[in-house]
C-alpha positions as CSV (number, residue, x, y, z in Angstrom):
1,M,-10.6,124.0,180.6
2,L,-11.5,123.5,176.8
3,E,-12.2,127.3,176.6
4,V,-8.7,127.8,178.1
5,V,-6.8,125.6,175.3
6,L,-9.1,127.1,172.5
7,L,-7.9,130.4,173.5
8,L,-4.4,129.3,173.5
9,V,-4.6,127.6,170.1
10,V,-6.1,130.9,168.6
11,L,-3.6,133.2,170.2
12,A,-0.9,130.7,168.9
13,A,-2.7,130.7,165.3
14,L,-2.8,134.8,165.4
15,V,1.0,134.9,166.4
16,G,1.8,132.5,163.4
17,A,-0.2,134.7,161.2
18,Y,1.6,137.7,162.2
19,R,4.7,136.3,161.7
20,V,4.0,134.9,158.1
21,V,2.5,138.2,157.1
22,N,5.9,140.1,158.6
23,A,8.1,137.7,156.7
24,V,6.1,138.0,153.3
25,K,5.5,141.9,153.5
26,P,9.2,142.8,151.9
27,F,8.7,140.7,148.7
28,V,5.2,142.1,148.2
29,V,6.6,145.6,148.6
30,N,9.7,144.8,146.1
31,A,7.4,142.9,143.8
32,V,4.8,146.2,143.6
33,V,7.8,148.4,143.1
34,G,9.4,146.2,140.4
35,L,6.1,145.9,138.6
36,V,5.7,149.5,138.7
37,T,9.1,149.9,137.3
38,L,8.3,147.4,134.3
39,F,5.1,149.2,133.8
40,V,6.7,152.6,133.4
41,A,9.4,151.1,131.3
42,Q,6.7,149.8,129.1
43,A,4.7,152.7,129.2
44,V,7.3,155.7,128.6
45,F,10.1,153.9,126.9
46,G,7.9,151.3,124.6
47,V,10.2,148.3,126.3
48,D,8.3,145.1,125.9
49,V,8.7,142.6,128.7
50,A,7.3,139.2,129.0
51,I,5.6,138.9,132.4
52,T,6.0,135.4,133.4
53,P,6.3,133.6,136.8
54,L,10.1,133.9,136.6
55,T,10.2,137.5,135.9
56,L,7.8,137.9,138.8
57,L,10.0,135.8,141.1
58,V,13.1,138.0,140.0
59,V,11.3,141.1,140.5
60,A,10.1,139.9,143.9
61,I,13.2,139.1,145.3
62,G,15.4,141.7,143.7
63,G,12.9,144.8,143.8
64,F,14.0,147.7,141.8
65,P,17.4,146.2,140.9
66,G,15.7,142.9,139.8
67,A,13.5,145.0,137.6
68,L,16.5,146.7,136.1
69,L,18.1,143.5,135.3
70,V,14.9,142.1,133.6
71,L,14.7,145.2,131.5
72,L,18.2,144.9,130.5
73,L,18.1,141.3,129.6
74,S,14.6,142.1,127.7
75,V,16.3,145.1,125.8
76,S,19.5,142.9,125.1
77,G,17.3,139.9,123.7
78,V,18.8,137.4,126.2
79,A,15.9,136.5,128.3
80,F,12.1,137.8,129.2
81,V,11.6,138.6,125.3
82,P,7.9,138.4,124.7
83,G,7.3,136.1,121.9
84,L,10.2,134.1,122.2
85,L,8.1,131.0,123.1
86,A,5.6,131.8,120.8
87,A,7.6,131.9,117.7
88,G,9.1,128.5,118.3
89,A,12.6,129.9,118.6
90,L,13.3,127.6,121.4
91,A,11.6,124.7,120.1
């Protein structure tokens, strides 16, 4: 009887893990595509973007369009500008 309960618990855990992985997979793919876009923009065009947790969140949720938004805001100097906090501009 204990073996059957343990088997059911393991099966439930596997189904739960499968659903979590399937739910997270699009965000991981979007984050990779967005980060590659940011890297290419930095390497080819010399655009500096501050990689922060907020940047990663925007890129992970938005994917390529999110990366373009981050690049646009960084180039225009509105947000995601490296050194903005280090220079004390907001303090």
